ChimeraX commands (.cxc) that place a marker at each C-alpha (Angstrom):
marker #1 position 90.24,60.97,72.74 radius 0.5
marker #1 position 92.92,63.48,74.95 radius 0.5
marker #1 position 95.31,60.97,73.01 radius 0.5
marker #1 position 94.26,60.67,69.59 radius 0.5
marker #1 position 93.44,64.27,69.08 radius 0.5
marker #1 position 97.20,65.27,70.85 radius 0.5
marker #1 position 98.98,62.85,68.31 radius 0.5
marker #1 position 97.07,64.45,65.32 radius 0.5
marker #1 position 97.74,67.98,66.41 radius 0.5
marker #1 position 101.58,66.96,67.31 radius 0.5
marker #1 position 102.05,64.92,63.80 radius 0.5
marker #1 position 101.13,68.10,62.06 radius 0.5
marker #1 position 102.26,70.51,64.41 radius 0.5
marker #1 position 105.97,68.92,63.91 radius 0.5
marker #1 position 105.46,65.90,61.40 radius 0.5
marker #1 position 107.45,62.49,61.63 radius 0.5
marker #1 position 110.33,63.30,63.52 radius 0.5
marker #1 position 112.46,61.12,66.12 radius 0.5
marker #1 position 111.48,62.77,69.11 radius 0.5
marker #1 position 107.34,62.87,68.11 radius 0.5
marker #1 position 107.12,59.94,70.24 radius 0.5
marker #1 position 107.88,62.61,73.53 radius 0.5
marker #1 position 106.50,65.26,72.58 radius 0.5
marker #1 position 103.42,63.48,71.84 radius 0.5
marker #1 position 102.96,62.25,75.34 radius 0.5
marker #1 position 103.78,65.76,77.01 radius 0.5
marker #1 position 101.24,67.02,75.05 radius 0.5
marker #1 position 98.36,64.48,76.03 radius 0.5
marker #1 position 99.52,64.88,79.37 radius 0.5
marker #1 position 98.68,68.55,79.12 radius 0.5
marker #1 position 96.37,68.17,77.34 radius 0.5
marker #1 position 94.26,65.41,79.41 radius 0.5
marker #1 position 94.85,67.71,82.11 radius 0.5
marker #1 position 92.87,70.19,81.29 radius 0.5
marker #1 position 90.32,67.68,79.92 radius 0.5
marker #1 position 89.75,65.79,82.96 radius 0.5
marker #1 position 88.87,68.62,84.72 radius 0.5
marker #1 position 86.90,70.39,82.86 radius 0.5
marker #1 position 84.78,67.19,81.89 radius 0.5
marker #1 position 83.76,67.19,85.80 radius 0.5
marker #1 position 82.94,70.82,85.19 radius 0.5
marker #1 position 80.74,70.57,82.87 radius 0.5
marker #1 position 79.51,67.18,82.94 radius 0.5
marker #1 position 76.58,67.80,85.69 radius 0.5
marker #1 position 75.44,70.75,83.26 radius 0.5
marker #1 position 75.24,68.27,79.99 radius 0.5
marker #1 position 73.42,65.87,82.39 radius 0.5
marker #1 position 70.94,68.66,83.46 radius 0.5
marker #1 position 69.97,70.07,80.09 radius 0.5
marker #1 position 70.00,66.36,78.85 radius 0.5
marker #1 position 67.02,66.15,80.93 radius 0.5
marker #1 position 65.29,69.24,80.22 radius 0.5
marker #1 position 65.67,67.86,76.50 radius 0.5
marker #1 position 64.89,64.25,76.52 radius 0.5
marker #1 position 61.57,62.69,78.18 radius 0.5
marker #1 position 61.69,59.85,80.08 radius 0.5
marker #1 position 59.69,56.80,78.97 radius 0.5
marker link #1:1,2 radius 0.2
marker link #1:2,3 radius 0.2
marker link #1:3,4 radius 0.2
marker link #1:4,5 radius 0.2
marker link #1:5,6 radius 0.2
marker link #1:6,7 radius 0.2
marker link #1:7,8 radius 0.2
marker link #1:8,9 radius 0.2
marker link #1:9,10 radius 0.2
marker link #1:10,11 radius 0.2
marker link #1:11,12 radius 0.2
marker link #1:12,13 radius 0.2
marker link #1:13,14 radius 0.2
marker link #1:14,15 radius 0.2
marker link #1:15,16 radius 0.2
marker link #1:16,17 radius 0.2
marker link #1:17,18 radius 0.2
marker link #1:18,19 radius 0.2
marker link #1:19,20 radius 0.2
marker link #1:20,21 radius 0.2
marker link #1:21,22 radius 0.2
marker link #1:22,23 radius 0.2
marker link #1:23,24 radius 0.2
marker link #1:24,25 radius 0.2
marker link #1:25,26 radius 0.2
marker link #1:26,27 radius 0.2
marker link #1:27,28 radius 0.2
marker link #1:28,29 radius 0.2
marker link #1:29,30 radius 0.2
marker link #1:30,31 radius 0.2
marker link #1:31,32 radius 0.2
marker link #1:32,33 radius 0.2
marker link #1:33,34 radius 0.2
marker link #1:34,35 radius 0.2
marker link #1:35,36 radius 0.2
marker link #1:36,37 radius 0.2
marker link #1:37,38 radius 0.2
marker link #1:38,39 radius 0.2
marker link #1:39,40 radius 0.2
marker link #1:40,41 radius 0.2
marker link #1:41,42 radius 0.2
marker link #1:42,43 radius 0.2
marker link #1:43,44 radius 0.2
marker link #1:44,45 radius 0.2
marker link #1:45,46 radius 0.2
marker link #1:46,47 radius 0.2
marker link #1:47,48 radius 0.2
marker link #1:48,49 radius 0.2
marker link #1:49,50 radius 0.2
marker link #1:50,51 radius 0.2
marker link #1:51,52 radius 0.2
marker link #1:52,53 radius 0.2
marker link #1:53,54 radius 0.2
marker link #1:54,55 radius 0.2
marker link #1:55,56 radius 0.2
marker link #1:56,57 radius 0.2
view
């Protein structure tokens, strides 16, 4: 997900340039480095909330 979102954001920001790939890879690395730890912190809360809202069969 971060791969696609960072590509769209980078492309929209700088357009099709010769350096698009390198700039995109830098943006992707940064976004992944932020998204993964965030996921690990938020996932337990999401699981608890889902279990509270969904009845088991």
